[in-house]
N, C-alpha and C positions, 0 to 999 in steps of 0.2 A: 385336648390336643394343642400342648401350649406351641410346640415347634411348627405345628401346621398354621399357627395364629400370626405366627412371623414371618412365615415365609408368605402369606396372603397379603400381611401389610407391605413386603417389602415387592410383590407384586402391583399391587395398586400405586407404591410409588415409582416405579418404573414406568406404569403404563399411564401416567399424568406427566414426566418428564420426557417419556415419548410424545405424547400428543403437543408440548411446546416445542419441542425439536421440531416437530413436521412442520408446524405452524410456522416458526421461523425458517424453513425449509423455503417454505412457498413465499413469505415475504422476500426473501434475499434472490428469488426465482424472478419475482414482480420487478426489484428495483435493478436487478443484472440487468435486464433487457433495458430500461432505460439510461443508465449509465452505460449501456454502451451504445447508444443512440448518441449522447451525450458525445462520446470519446471521440466517435467518427465524426461529429458534427463538427467538432473544433480540429479535425486536421486538415482539411482545406485552407482553412484562414492561416494556419501556420506553415503550411507551403506558399500560400501567396505571398505573405511576410515576408519567409525567408529568400523567395525569387526577387522582390523589390529590393530589400534591403543589400543584397549580394551584388545585384548590378548596382545599386548606387554606391556602394564601397568603393566598386573598381570603374567608376566613372571618374572619378575624382580622387584620381592617387596622389594629390598635394594633400592631401588633409587624412591623416589617420586618427581613428577614434582609438580613447585609452580603453574600450573593450576588446581592441583589437592588438593592444600592445603585444610584443616578443615577450615570451613567459622564458623567465631564467629559472634558477633554482627559488621555489615557493620559503620564504621566511615565515610567512602565516598562511594559513590556508581556509578559507570558509567552506561549509558546507550549507547544502539546503535540503532537509533531511524531510519527506515525505512520507506521514503513517497516518494509519487509521486515531479516529477516536474512539471506536468500541473494540470489544474484543471477539471471540468467540469466531474467528477467521481462519481458524486453523496455523499453520507457520509461517504467515504470508508477513508480520512484521517481525517478526524473529530472523527470517532469510535478508530482510533487505538492512536491520539492524547489526547481524552479522557483518556483512558486507560492509557496511559503514565504519565499523569498529576494525577491520583488517584493514581497511584503505587508511585508516585514522594513525594505526599503531605504524603502517609503512611509513608515512608522512614525519613520524615524529621520530622515527627511528632516522630518517635523514635533516634531522635537526630542525624541523617546521613546528611550530604551535596550530593550535585547529581551535576554531570556534565556529559556532553553528547558530542557523535558524530552522526552528522546529514548526513543525505542520504536521498539527495532529497529535493529540494528546498521549499515545504512546509513546511515540518518538521523543517527547518533550519529557516526559518521566523519566524516560531511559538516559536521557542526554545527560539531566540533572543528577541520576544515580552515579554515572560515570567520571561525571565531574568535569564534561565538558563546558567552556562557557556558552550559556545562549543569551545574544545577541539580540532577540525579537524570537515571538513565536506567533502562531496562528490554530487556535484551537475551537474545536466545536462548529465545523464548516456544515454540517447537515449532510445530505444526500446529493445536493444539487453545488458545484464548486462555483463562489462567488469571486471575480476577480477583485473588487473592490476590497477583498478581507484579504486577498493575498497582497497587492501592491505593497501597503505600509511595510510589512517583515521584512519582503523581499528587496526593496528602495533600500534598506538599512545595509542589506550587505552589499548593493550596488553603488551605495555612494561611499563604502568604504574602500570597495576596489578602486573606485575614480581617484579615491584619495590617496590610494598607495597604502594605505593600512593592510590589505588584503590583497595576497600576491596570486593568488588562486581560489576560483570558486569550483565547486563538484555539486551537480543535483542528483540526490538520492531518491531514487523512488522506484516502485514497484511495475513492471510493463508487462502489460495484459497481452497474453499471446492468444488464448484461447479458455474456452470454460473449467477446461480441466488443468492448464498453465499457466502459470503467472512465473517473472523473472524478474528477481532484483536487481537494479540497475545502479552503478556507481557512475556519471558521465562528467566530463569536465565542461561546465558553462563557460567560464571567463579564466585565462580570455580566448575570445571566440577563435578557433581554429578553421583552418582552411576548410575543412574537410565538412564543416557545417555549414558554408557560405558556399558551396560546391555546384555549379550548375551542369547541368546538361548540354549539348550543344543545341538542342532544339527551345530551350530556356532562355539560352542567350542570344538565339537569332527573334524568339519572342519578345523577350523584353529590351532588345539592343537600341535604346535612346539614347538621345541626349538630354540633359536637364538643367532646368534655370532654376537657381537654390534661392529661395525667399524666406528668412532673412538675408541667410549666409549656407554655407555647407556644413560647418561644423554643426550648427542648429537644427537643422534637418537629418542630419545622417545621425547625429545620437542620441534625438528623440524616436528615429526609428529604429535604431535598435534595442534601445531601451524597450520598444513595445514589442521585439520581437524575443527578446530574453523573458519579457511577461508571458508572452505566448507558449514559451516553453516551458516556464513555470506550470502556467494554467495549465497545458495539454498534459503535463507529467500528473498532475492532481487528478484529473477526469480520466486515466489511466490507471491511476492508484486506486479509485472508487470504484471502476470496473473491476479490477482485480478483486478488491474487496469484498463486493458482493456476490462474484464467483466463488472463489474460496469458501465463504462464508456459506454459499447453500451446499456447496461439496462438504465442507463439514458435519452441517447439521444434518445433510444425510444420511454421513457414516453414524453420526450420533443415535438417527434413529433406527437403522438397521442394527446398530448393536444394542439398543434399548430393546428392539425386538427380540434378539436372540438370546437376550437375559432372560427374557418375561418365559419364553419356551422352555430356557433349561430350568428356571425355577415352579414353573408349571408340572416338568417331568418329575423335578426334587417331590415337589408337593403332594403329586398322585402316586408315586411309590413311597412316602411318607405313611400317606393315607390307607394305602393297601397294606402295608406292614403291620399300622395299629389294628386295621380292621381283623387281619389273620392272627393276629395277638389277643384278641377277644375270643374270636372263636375258637382258639386252641384252648381259651382259658373255660370256656362254655363248655365243650366237648371234655376236655379233663373233668370238670367237675363232676359232668352228669355221669361219666365212666365210674368215677369215684364212689357217686352215691348207687350207684345200680351194682356195685362190686361190692 
């Protein structure tokens, strides 16, 4: 039964694949919980520094930081693209990179050139393939985002914005909604818009202090705005990592279920083939016996 042997080989192969995908699903589930905890732990710091930054920027109206300059028609646009280092996470990277491509196409149609900072190996490879200049990149971040690995590449784009070489900067990442849903985001990071630093009445009352700046207001406000922008990028990377583990867990669960369905179908085909072979042999035996006796 050459056909039966081939089917048994396929069944064995799918069973091995099912074991691998099941193990990857369990690992991703464990990492997902840790990534979600890190993501949620970073949110209070980002909210706190936003309140302080908003109050400081409004407390000294005579100084306007270059990060908050009024934006016009952008001739050069920068993108900070956050993606994953590894695959097997469904359409996570495809969705965010498609959003990046659409935004770049709209800006190029308006006469703007683009350049990018890539965080994650998948985004870095994609940007190189489509010919977008990558001024800096950070890859192999591991399962836990490290701020010291992010500051260097991001500072290249911030310095270009302050120097006037870049007119607008966009932050592109995948926002974690829940385990089953992750949303690609393309947000304007610079110049900082008023809605990002908007405060509620309670926040204004809580942080309504006057300040003495040392050494001076420009140094303090610019440094704090830099920290605020770095916190936004760190939060985006944390959200993307939580989304990655959730998407990988769902993708591996789907792969495990599909492998199980294929195994069941192959077992059914194998049993039918085996039964047909047995029936054929019995028919030959009966036919031979009838011919001898007749």
